[in-house]
PDB file of N, CA, C and O in Angstrom:
ATOM      1  N   MET A   1      35.858 -23.289 -17.489  1.00  0.00           N
ATOM      2  CA  MET A   1      35.247 -22.581 -18.596  1.00  0.00           C
ATOM      3  C   MET A   1      34.607 -21.288 -18.106  1.00  0.00           C
ATOM      4  O   MET A   1      35.091 -20.195 -18.400  1.00  0.00           O
ATOM      5  N   GLY A   2      33.518 -21.421 -17.360  1.00  0.00           N
ATOM      6  CA  GLY A   2      32.841 -20.226 -16.864  1.00  0.00           C
ATOM      7  C   GLY A   2      32.535 -20.381 -15.398  1.00  0.00           C
ATOM      8  O   GLY A   2      32.585 -21.481 -14.848  1.00  0.00           O
ATOM      9  N   ASN A   3      32.224 -19.293 -14.786  1.00  0.00           N
ATOM     10  CA  ASN A   3      31.856 -19.343 -13.376  1.00  0.00           C
ATOM     11  C   ASN A   3      30.347 -19.551 -13.273  1.00  0.00           C
ATOM     12  O   ASN A   3      29.560 -18.672 -13.624  1.00  0.00           O
ATOM     13  N   TYR A   4      29.964 -20.717 -12.791  1.00  0.00           N
ATOM     14  CA  TYR A   4      28.561 -21.025 -12.633  1.00  0.00           C
ATOM     15  C   TYR A   4      28.192 -20.905 -11.166  1.00  0.00           C
ATOM     16  O   TYR A   4      28.927 -21.352 -10.286  1.00  0.00           O
ATOM     17  N   VAL A   5      27.049 -20.297 -10.919  1.00  0.00           N
ATOM     18  CA  VAL A   5      26.573 -20.118  -9.558  1.00  0.00           C
ATOM     19  C   VAL A   5      25.378 -21.047  -9.371  1.00  0.00           C
ATOM     20  O   VAL A   5      24.440 -21.035 -10.169  1.00  0.00           O
ATOM     21  N   THR A   6      25.419 -21.833  -8.334  1.00  0.00           N
ATOM     22  CA  THR A   6      24.291 -22.722  -8.067  1.00  0.00           C
ATOM     23  C   THR A   6      23.167 -21.945  -7.398  1.00  0.00           C
ATOM     24  O   THR A   6      23.365 -20.830  -6.916  1.00  0.00           O
ATOM     25  N   LYS A   7      22.006 -22.540  -7.376  1.00  0.00           N
ATOM     26  CA  LYS A   7      20.865 -21.886  -6.733  1.00  0.00           C
ATOM     27  C   LYS A   7      21.124 -21.656  -5.252  1.00  0.00           C
ATOM     28  O   LYS A   7      20.766 -20.615  -4.701  1.00  0.00           O
ATOM     29  N   ASP A   8      21.752 -22.642  -4.614  1.00  0.00           N
ATOM     30  CA  ASP A   8      22.028 -22.493  -3.181  1.00  0.00           C
ATOM     31  C   ASP A   8      22.997 -21.354  -2.923  1.00  0.00           C
ATOM     32  O   ASP A   8      22.824 -20.591  -1.972  1.00  0.00           O
ATOM     33  N   GLU A   9      24.017 -21.233  -3.764  1.00  0.00           N
ATOM     34  CA  GLU A   9      24.977 -20.130  -3.611  1.00  0.00           C
ATOM     35  C   GLU A   9      24.291 -18.793  -3.842  1.00  0.00           C
ATOM     36  O   GLU A   9      24.553 -17.824  -3.130  1.00  0.00           O
ATOM     37  N   LEU A  10      23.422 -18.741  -4.827  1.00  0.00           N
ATOM     38  CA  LEU A  10      22.704 -17.507  -5.121  1.00  0.00           C
ATOM     39  C   LEU A  10      21.780 -17.136  -3.968  1.00  0.00           C
ATOM     40  O   LEU A  10      21.710 -15.972  -3.572  1.00  0.00           O
ATOM     41  N   ARG A  11      21.071 -18.128  -3.430  1.00  0.00           N
ATOM     42  CA  ARG A  11      20.196 -17.860  -2.277  1.00  0.00           C
ATOM     43  C   ARG A  11      21.003 -17.348  -1.091  1.00  0.00           C
ATOM     44  O   ARG A  11      20.591 -16.410  -0.408  1.00  0.00           O
ATOM     45  N   ALA A  12      22.169 -17.978  -0.848  1.00  0.00           N
ATOM     46  CA  ALA A  12      23.011 -17.553   0.267  1.00  0.00           C
ATOM     47  C   ALA A  12      23.494 -16.118   0.067  1.00  0.00           C
ATOM     48  O   ALA A  12      23.494 -15.330   1.012  1.00  0.00           O
ATOM     49  N   GLU A  13      23.903 -15.777  -1.142  1.00  0.00           N
ATOM     50  CA  GLU A  13      24.373 -14.423  -1.435  1.00  0.00           C
ATOM     51  C   GLU A  13      23.249 -13.403  -1.251  1.00  0.00           C
ATOM     52  O   GLU A  13      23.462 -12.338  -0.673  1.00  0.00           O
ATOM     53  N   LEU A  14      22.071 -13.728  -1.736  1.00  0.00           N
ATOM     54  CA  LEU A  14      20.943 -12.816  -1.569  1.00  0.00           C
ATOM     55  C   LEU A  14      20.578 -12.649  -0.095  1.00  0.00           C
ATOM     56  O   LEU A  14      20.211 -11.557   0.339  1.00  0.00           O
ATOM     57  N   GLU A  15      20.679 -13.720   0.657  1.00  0.00           N
ATOM     58  CA  GLU A  15      20.407 -13.643   2.091  1.00  0.00           C
ATOM     59  C   GLU A  15      21.438 -12.750   2.779  1.00  0.00           C
ATOM     60  O   GLU A  15      21.092 -11.956   3.653  1.00  0.00           O
ATOM     61  N   ARG A  16      22.718 -12.883   2.378  1.00  0.00           N
ATOM     62  CA  ARG A  16      23.766 -12.019   2.946  1.00  0.00           C
ATOM     63  C   ARG A  16      23.508 -10.556   2.610  1.00  0.00           C
ATOM     64  O   ARG A  16      23.657  -9.685   3.467  1.00  0.00           O
ATOM     65  N   GLN A  17      23.123 -10.284   1.374  1.00  0.00           N
ATOM     66  CA  GLN A  17      22.855  -8.904   0.985  1.00  0.00           C
ATOM     67  C   GLN A  17      21.652  -8.335   1.743  1.00  0.00           C
ATOM     68  O   GLN A  17      21.661  -7.178   2.162  1.00  0.00           O
ATOM     69  N   ALA A  18      20.629  -9.156   1.909  1.00  0.00           N
ATOM     70  CA  ALA A  18      19.450  -8.699   2.644  1.00  0.00           C
ATOM     71  C   ALA A  18      19.812  -8.412   4.101  1.00  0.00           C
ATOM     72  O   ALA A  18      19.379  -7.409   4.669  1.00  0.00           O
ATOM     73  N   GLN A  19      20.594  -9.280   4.689  1.00  0.00           N
ATOM     74  CA  GLN A  19      20.994  -9.081   6.090  1.00  0.00           C
ATOM     75  C   GLN A  19      21.861  -7.833   6.222  1.00  0.00           C
ATOM     76  O   GLN A  19      21.710  -7.070   7.177  1.00  0.00           O
ATOM     77  N   ARG A  20      22.761  -7.624   5.275  1.00  0.00           N
ATOM     78  CA  ARG A  20      23.620  -6.436   5.299  1.00  0.00           C
ATOM     79  C   ARG A  20      22.779  -5.168   5.181  1.00  0.00           C
ATOM     80  O   ARG A  20      23.030  -4.185   5.878  1.00  0.00           O
ATOM     81  N   TYR A  21      21.786  -5.192   4.303  1.00  0.00           N
ATOM     82  CA  TYR A  21      20.911  -4.043   4.140  1.00  0.00           C
ATOM     83  C   TYR A  21      20.183  -3.743   5.448  1.00  0.00           C
ATOM     84  O   TYR A  21      20.073  -2.587   5.856  1.00  0.00           O
ATOM     85  N   LYS A  22      19.691  -4.792   6.097  1.00  0.00           N
ATOM     86  CA  LYS A  22      18.982  -4.606   7.371  1.00  0.00           C
ATOM     87  C   LYS A  22      19.925  -4.021   8.422  1.00  0.00           C
ATOM     88  O   LYS A  22      19.542  -3.114   9.161  1.00  0.00           O
ATOM     89  N   ASP A  23      21.162  -4.536   8.493  1.00  0.00           N
ATOM     90  CA  ASP A  23      22.115  -4.086   9.509  1.00  0.00           C
ATOM     91  C   ASP A  23      22.573  -2.655   9.254  1.00  0.00           C
ATOM     92  O   ASP A  23      22.602  -1.835  10.171  1.00  0.00           O
ATOM     93  N   VAL A  24      22.934  -2.356   7.997  1.00  0.00           N
ATOM     94  CA  VAL A  24      23.512  -1.046   7.683  1.00  0.00           C
ATOM     95  C   VAL A  24      22.454   0.042   7.649  1.00  0.00           C
ATOM     96  O   VAL A  24      22.631   1.102   8.249  1.00  0.00           O
ATOM     97  N   TYR A  25      21.346  -0.215   6.944  1.00  0.00           N
ATOM     98  CA  TYR A  25      20.354   0.828   6.733  1.00  0.00           C
ATOM     99  C   TYR A  25      19.156   0.718   7.667  1.00  0.00           C
ATOM    100  O   TYR A  25      18.345   1.641   7.748  1.00  0.00           O
ATOM    101  N   GLY A  26      19.043  -0.383   8.359  1.00  0.00           N
ATOM    102  CA  GLY A  26      17.926  -0.547   9.279  1.00  0.00           C
ATOM    103  C   GLY A  26      16.590  -0.696   8.579  1.00  0.00           C
ATOM    104  O   GLY A  26      15.541  -0.501   9.193  1.00  0.00           O
ATOM    105  N   GLY A  27      16.616  -1.037   7.308  1.00  0.00           N
ATOM    106  CA  GLY A  27      15.375  -1.161   6.545  1.00  0.00           C
ATOM    107  C   GLY A  27      14.851  -2.582   6.543  1.00  0.00           C
ATOM    108  O   GLY A  27      15.495  -3.512   7.027  1.00  0.00           O
ATOM    109  N   GLU A  28      13.676  -2.718   5.990  1.00  0.00           N
ATOM    110  CA  GLU A  28      13.076  -4.032   5.849  1.00  0.00           C
ATOM    111  C   GLU A  28      13.253  -4.514   4.422  1.00  0.00           C
ATOM    112  O   GLU A  28      13.273  -3.727   3.475  1.00  0.00           O
ATOM    113  N   VAL A  29      13.378  -5.809   4.294  1.00  0.00           N
ATOM    114  CA  VAL A  29      13.464  -6.407   2.965  1.00  0.00           C
ATOM    115  C   VAL A  29      12.197  -7.210   2.758  1.00  0.00           C
ATOM    116  O   VAL A  29      11.896  -8.134   3.514  1.00  0.00           O
ATOM    117  N   ILE A  30      11.465  -6.846   1.729  1.00  0.00           N
ATOM    118  CA  ILE A  30      10.216  -7.541   1.426  1.00  0.00           C
ATOM    119  C   ILE A  30      10.451  -8.403   0.196  1.00  0.00           C
ATOM    120  O   ILE A  30      10.888  -7.910  -0.843  1.00  0.00           O
ATOM    121  N   THR A  31      10.164  -9.664   0.318  1.00  0.00           N
ATOM    122  CA  THR A  31      10.301 -10.556  -0.834  1.00  0.00           C
ATOM    123  C   THR A  31       8.919 -10.907  -1.336  1.00  0.00           C
ATOM    124  O   THR A  31       7.983 -11.086  -0.556  1.00  0.00           O
ATOM    125  N   TYR A  32       8.806 -11.001  -2.631  1.00  0.00           N
ATOM    126  CA  TYR A  32       7.536 -11.295  -3.271  1.00  0.00           C
ATOM    127  C   TYR A  32       7.634 -12.618  -4.002  1.00  0.00           C
ATOM    128  O   TYR A  32       8.697 -12.998  -4.493  1.00  0.00           O
ATOM    129  N   ALA A  33       6.516 -13.308  -4.067  1.00  0.00           N
ATOM    130  CA  ALA A  33       6.461 -14.536  -4.850  1.00  0.00           C
ATOM    131  C   ALA A  33       6.486 -14.159  -6.328  1.00  0.00           C
ATOM    132  O   ALA A  33       6.084 -13.059  -6.708  1.00  0.00           O
ATOM    133  N   ALA A  34       6.952 -15.064  -7.133  1.00  0.00           N
ATOM    134  CA  ALA A  34       6.999 -14.817  -8.570  1.00  0.00           C
ATOM    135  C   ALA A  34       5.583 -14.636  -9.106  1.00  0.00           C
ATOM    136  O   ALA A  34       4.651 -15.324  -8.689  1.00  0.00           O
ATOM    137  N   GLN A  35       5.443 -13.711 -10.026  1.00  0.00           N
ATOM    138  CA  GLN A  35       4.135 -13.476 -10.625  1.00  0.00           C
ATOM    139  C   GLN A  35       3.806 -14.618 -11.591  1.00  0.00           C
ATOM    140  O   GLN A  35       4.690 -15.105 -12.295  1.00  0.00           O
ATOM    141  N   PRO A  36       2.549 -15.044 -11.630  1.00  0.00           N
ATOM    142  CA  PRO A  36       2.190 -16.111 -12.570  1.00  0.00           C
ATOM    143  C   PRO A  36       2.265 -15.600 -14.005  1.00  0.00           C
ATOM    144  O   PRO A  36       2.121 -14.405 -14.264  1.00  0.00           O
ATOM    145  N   ASP A  37       2.489 -16.511 -14.913  1.00  0.00           N
ATOM    146  CA  ASP A  37       2.509 -16.145 -16.329  1.00  0.00           C
ATOM    147  C   ASP A  37       1.121 -15.653 -16.725  1.00  0.00           C
ATOM    148  O   ASP A  37       0.116 -16.150 -16.217  1.00  0.00           O
ATOM    149  N   PRO A  38       1.063 -14.683 -17.626  1.00  0.00           N
ATOM    150  CA  PRO A  38      -0.257 -14.209 -18.053  1.00  0.00           C
ATOM    151  C   PRO A  38      -1.028 -15.333 -18.739  1.00  0.00           C
ATOM    152  O   PRO A  38      -0.449 -16.213 -19.376  1.00  0.00           O
ATOM    153  N   GLU A  39      -2.328 -15.278 -18.592  1.00  0.00           N
ATOM    154  CA  GLU A  39      -3.145 -16.331 -19.179  1.00  0.00           C
ATOM    155  C   GLU A  39      -3.147 -16.197 -20.690  1.00  0.00           C
ATOM    156  O   GLU A  39      -3.014 -15.105 -21.242  1.00  0.00           O
ATOM    157  N   ARG A  40      -3.298 -17.326 -21.332  1.00  0.00           N
ATOM    158  CA  ARG A  40      -3.322 -17.321 -22.786  1.00  0.00           C
ATOM    159  C   ARG A  40      -4.617 -16.701 -23.279  1.00  0.00           C
ATOM    160  O   ARG A  40      -5.620 -16.676 -22.566  1.00  0.00           O
ATOM    161  N   LYS A  41      -4.583 -16.206 -24.490  1.00  0.00           N
ATOM    162  CA  LYS A  41      -5.777 -15.624 -25.076  1.00  0.00           C
ATOM    163  C   LYS A  41      -6.800 -16.730 -25.318  1.00  0.00           C
ATOM    164  O   LYS A  41      -6.436 -17.893 -25.494  1.00  0.00           O
ATOM    165  N   PRO A  42      -8.075 -16.365 -25.326  1.00  0.00           N
ATOM    166  CA  PRO A  42      -9.090 -17.385 -25.539  1.00  0.00           C
ATOM    167  C   PRO A  42      -8.906 -18.080 -26.882  1.00  0.00           C
ATOM    168  O   PRO A  42      -8.454 -17.483 -27.860  1.00  0.00           O
ATOM    169  N   TRP A  43      -9.259 -19.322 -26.899  1.00  0.00           N
ATOM    170  CA  TRP A  43      -9.086 -20.127 -28.093  1.00  0.00           C
ATOM    171  C   TRP A  43     -10.078 -19.689 -29.151  1.00  0.00           C
ATOM    172  O   TRP A  43     -11.241 -19.416 -28.854  1.00  0.00           O
ATOM    173  N   ARG A  44      -9.612 -19.625 -30.387  1.00  0.00           N
ATOM    174  CA  ARG A  44     -10.489 -19.287 -31.504  1.00  0.00           C
ATOM    175  C   ARG A  44     -10.440 -20.415 -32.514  1.00  0.00           C
ATOM    176  O   ARG A  44      -9.378 -20.946 -32.839  1.00  0.00           O
ATOM    177  N   LYS A  45     -11.610 -20.763 -32.997  1.00  0.00           N
ATOM    178  CA  LYS A  45     -11.692 -21.836 -33.976  1.00  0.00           C
ATOM    179  C   LYS A  45     -11.287 -21.285 -35.332  1.00  0.00           C
ATOM    180  O   LYS A  45     -11.813 -20.265 -35.776  1.00  0.00           O
ATOM    181  N   ARG A  46     -10.365 -21.953 -35.980  1.00  0.00           N
ATOM    182  CA  ARG A  46      -9.981 -21.563 -37.334  1.00  0.00           C
ATOM    183  C   ARG A  46     -10.987 -22.158 -38.306  1.00  0.00           C
ATOM    184  O   ARG A  46     -11.411 -23.304 -38.159  1.00  0.00           O
ATOM    185  N   SER A  47     -11.361 -21.368 -39.296  1.00  0.00           N
ATOM    186  CA  SER A  47     -12.336 -21.877 -40.249  1.00  0.00           C
ATOM    187  C   SER A  47     -11.664 -22.885 -41.172  1.00  0.00           C
ATOM    188  O   SER A  47     -10.576 -22.652 -41.698  1.00  0.00           O
ATOM    189  N   ASN A  48     -12.342 -24.007 -41.351  1.00  0.00           N
ATOM    190  CA  ASN A  48     -11.818 -25.022 -42.257  1.00  0.00           C
ATOM    191  C   ASN A  48     -12.489 -24.852 -43.620  1.00  0.00           C
ATOM    192  O   ASN A  48     -13.239 -23.898 -43.825  1.00  0.00           O
ATOM    193  N   LEU A  49     -12.229 -25.757 -44.539  1.00  0.00           N
ATOM    194  CA  LEU A  49     -12.773 -25.629 -45.890  1.00  0.00           C
ATOM    195  C   LEU A  49     -14.294 -25.658 -45.897  1.00  0.00           C
ATOM    196  O   LEU A  49     -14.920 -24.927 -46.665  1.00  0.00           O
ATOM    197  N   LEU A  50     -14.899 -26.491 -45.055  1.00  0.00           N
ATOM    198  CA  LEU A  50     -16.359 -26.549 -45.018  1.00  0.00           C
ATOM    199  C   LEU A  50     -16.948 -25.235 -44.526  1.00  0.00           C
ATOM    200  O   LEU A  50     -17.962 -24.773 -45.048  1.00  0.00           O
ATOM    201  N   ASP A  51     -16.315 -24.629 -43.518  1.00  0.00           N
ATOM    202  CA  ASP A  51     -16.791 -23.337 -43.020  1.00  0.00           C
ATOM    203  C   ASP A  51     -16.673 -22.263 -44.096  1.00  0.00           C
ATOM    204  O   ASP A  51     -17.577 -21.446 -44.270  1.00  0.00           O
ATOM    205  N   GLN A  52     -15.554 -22.270 -44.816  1.00  0.00           N
ATOM    206  CA  GLN A  52     -15.355 -21.279 -45.869  1.00  0.00           C
ATOM    207  C   GLN A  52     -16.382 -21.476 -46.993  1.00  0.00           C
ATOM    208  O   GLN A  52     -16.937 -20.505 -47.507  1.00  0.00           O
ATOM    209  N   ALA A  53     -16.631 -22.732 -47.369  1.00  0.00           N
ATOM    210  CA  ALA A  53     -17.620 -23.009 -48.413  1.00  0.00           C
ATOM    211  C   ALA A  53     -19.008 -22.573 -47.959  1.00  0.00           C
ATOM    212  O   ALA A  53     -19.770 -22.015 -48.748  1.00  0.00           O
ATOM    213  N   PHE A  54     -19.339 -22.821 -46.708  1.00  0.00           N
ATOM    214  CA  PHE A  54     -20.637 -22.414 -46.167  1.00  0.00           C
ATOM    215  C   PHE A  54     -20.784 -20.895 -46.225  1.00  0.00           C
ATOM    216  O   PHE A  54     -21.833 -20.388 -46.621  1.00  0.00           O
ATOM    217  N   ASP A  55     -19.729 -20.163 -45.829  1.00  0.00           N
ATOM    218  CA  ASP A  55     -19.775 -18.698 -45.864  1.00  0.00           C
ATOM    219  C   ASP A  55     -19.962 -18.181 -47.288  1.00  0.00           C
ATOM    220  O   ASP A  55     -20.731 -17.250 -47.525  1.00  0.00           O
ATOM    221  N   LYS A  56     -19.245 -18.801 -48.241  1.00  0.00           N
ATOM    222  CA  LYS A  56     -19.391 -18.382 -49.650  1.00  0.00           C
ATOM    223  C   LYS A  56     -20.802 -18.645 -50.150  1.00  0.00           C
ATOM    224  O   LYS A  56     -21.377 -17.824 -50.864  1.00  0.00           O
ATOM    225  N   GLU A  57     -21.355 -19.781 -49.777  1.00  0.00           N
ATOM    226  CA  GLU A  57     -22.717 -20.115 -50.198  1.00  0.00           C
ATOM    227  C   GLU A  57     -23.722 -19.128 -49.606  1.00  0.00           C
ATOM    228  O   GLU A  57     -24.661 -18.718 -50.288  1.00  0.00           O
ATOM    229  N   LEU A  58     -23.533 -18.747 -48.349  1.00  0.00           N
ATOM    230  CA  LEU A  58     -24.408 -17.740 -47.741  1.00  0.00           C
ATOM    231  C   LEU A  58     -24.327 -16.410 -48.479  1.00  0.00           C
ATOM    232  O   LEU A  58     -25.346 -15.766 -48.727  1.00  0.00           O
ATOM    233  N   GLU A  59     -23.106 -16.002 -48.828  1.00  0.00           N
ATOM    234  CA  GLU A  59     -22.943 -14.745 -49.570  1.00  0.00           C
ATOM    235  C   GLU A  59     -23.639 -14.821 -50.923  1.00  0.00           C
ATOM    236  O   GLU A  59     -24.285 -13.863 -51.350  1.00  0.00           O
ATOM    237  N   ARG A  60     -23.505 -15.968 -51.600  1.00  0.00           N
ATOM    238  CA  ARG A  60     -24.117 -16.133 -52.918  1.00  0.00           C
ATOM    239  C   ARG A  60     -25.635 -16.051 -52.803  1.00  0.00           C
ATOM    240  O   ARG A  60     -26.281 -15.401 -53.625  1.00  0.00           O
ATOM    241  N   ILE A  61     -26.213 -16.703 -51.792  1.00  0.00           N
ATOM    242  CA  ILE A  61     -27.661 -16.682 -51.601  1.00  0.00           C
ATOM    243  C   ILE A  61     -28.133 -15.269 -51.267  1.00  0.00           C
ATOM    244  O   ILE A  61     -29.168 -14.823 -51.761  1.00  0.00           O
ATOM    245  N   GLU A  62     -27.370 -14.565 -50.425  1.00  0.00           N
ATOM    246  CA  GLU A  62     -27.741 -13.193 -50.079  1.00  0.00           C
ATOM    247  C   GLU A  62     -27.729 -12.293 -51.308  1.00  0.00           C
ATOM    248  O   GLU A  62     -28.611 -11.449 -51.472  1.00  0.00           O
ATOM    249  N   LYS A  63     -26.727 -12.472 -52.175  1.00  0.00           N
ATOM    250  CA  LYS A  63     -26.668 -11.675 -53.411  1.00  0.00           C
ATOM    251  C   LYS A  63     -27.863 -11.968 -54.301  1.00  0.00           C
ATOM    252  O   LYS A  63     -28.464 -11.055 -54.868  1.00  0.00           O
ATOM    253  N   GLU A  64     -28.207 -13.255 -54.423  1.00  0.00           N
ATOM    254  CA  GLU A  64     -29.361 -13.618 -55.254  1.00  0.00           C
ATOM    255  C   GLU A  64     -30.634 -12.989 -54.707  1.00  0.00           C
ATOM    256  O   GLU A  64     -31.439 -12.449 -55.466  1.00  0.00           O
ATOM    257  N   LEU A  65     -30.818 -13.058 -53.392  1.00  0.00           N
ATOM    258  CA  LEU A  65     -32.010 -12.472 -52.799  1.00  0.00           C
ATOM    259  C   LEU A  65     -32.040 -10.961 -52.984  1.00  0.00           C
ATOM    260  O   LEU A  65     -33.099 -10.382 -53.227  1.00  0.00           O
ATOM    261  N   LYS A  66     -30.894 -10.332 -52.869  1.00  0.00           N
ATOM    262  CA  LYS A  66     -30.808  -8.890 -53.045  1.00  0.00           C
ATOM    263  C   LYS A  66     -31.146  -8.520 -54.489  1.00  0.00           C
ATOM    264  O   LYS A  66     -31.889  -7.573 -54.745  1.00  0.00           O
ATOM    265  N   ASN A  67     -30.582  -9.290 -55.427  1.00  0.00           N
ATOM    266  CA  ASN A  67     -30.853  -9.018 -56.844  1.00  0.00           C
ATOM    267  C   ASN A  67     -32.340  -9.200 -57.165  1.00  0.00           C
ATOM    268  O   ASN A  67     -32.913  -8.416 -57.922  1.00  0.00           O
ATOM    269  N   LYS A  68     -32.964 -10.235 -56.591  1.00  0.00           N
ATOM    270  CA  LYS A  68     -34.389 -10.466 -56.811  1.00  0.00           C
ATOM    271  C   LYS A  68     -35.196  -9.316 -56.221  1.00  0.00           C
ATOM    272  O   LYS A  68     -36.165  -8.860 -56.826  1.00  0.00           O
ATOM    273  N   ALA A  69     -34.800  -8.851 -55.048  1.00  0.00           N
ATOM    274  CA  ALA A  69     -35.513  -7.760 -54.398  1.00  0.00           C
ATOM    275  C   ALA A  69     -35.356  -6.468 -55.205  1.00  0.00           C
ATOM    276  O   ALA A  69     -36.309  -5.697 -55.327  1.00  0.00           O
ATOM    277  N   ASP A  70     -34.160  -6.226 -55.757  1.00  0.00           N
ATOM    278  CA  ASP A  70     -33.925  -5.037 -56.558  1.00  0.00           C
ATOM    279  C   ASP A  70     -34.721  -5.109 -57.863  1.00  0.00           C
ATOM    280  O   ASP A  70     -35.269  -4.104 -58.318  1.00  0.00           O
ATOM    281  N   GLY A  71     -34.783  -6.309 -58.465  1.00  0.00           N
ATOM    282  CA  GLY A  71     -35.529  -6.474 -59.724  1.00  0.00           C
ATOM    283  C   GLY A  71     -37.028  -6.351 -59.514  1.00  0.00           C
ATOM    284  O   GLY A  71     -37.730  -5.843 -60.388  1.00  0.00           O
ATOM    285  N   ALA A  72     -37.522  -6.795 -58.395  1.00  0.00           N
ATOM    286  CA  ALA A  72     -38.962  -6.733 -58.125  1.00  0.00           C
ATOM    287  C   ALA A  72     -39.397  -5.311 -57.780  1.00  0.00           C
ATOM    288  O   ALA A  72     -40.536  -4.936 -58.059  1.00  0.00           O
ATOM    289  N   SER A  73     -38.524  -4.524 -57.186  1.00  0.00           N
ATOM    290  CA  SER A  73     -38.898  -3.179 -56.758  1.00  0.00           C
ATOM    291  C   SER A  73     -38.860  -2.184 -57.898  1.00  0.00           C
ATOM    292  O   SER A  73     -39.444  -1.106 -57.787  1.00  0.00           O
ATOM    293  N   THR A  74     -38.192  -2.511 -58.987  1.00  0.00           N
ATOM    294  CA  THR A  74     -38.133  -1.535 -60.101  1.00  0.00           C
ATOM    295  C   THR A  74     -39.195  -1.728 -61.106  1.00  0.00           C
ATOM    296  O   THR A  74     -39.261  -0.984 -62.085  1.00  0.00           O
TER     297      THR A  74
END
């Protein structure tokens, strides 16, 4: 079906290419370890129905207090 390359074959080929580069060009081959995956973003709590109801109640109380303050100052 298709030409599959095993890890060992790939490692051998890369080693041959690195050796050829060293022999032909006289250069060094530097290999690096794989970089770790970036860390996930910090977890955030999703607001549930109780949190949403609490926020609405706070807004309602703040409006009432504001209205009382506006009515008292006039």
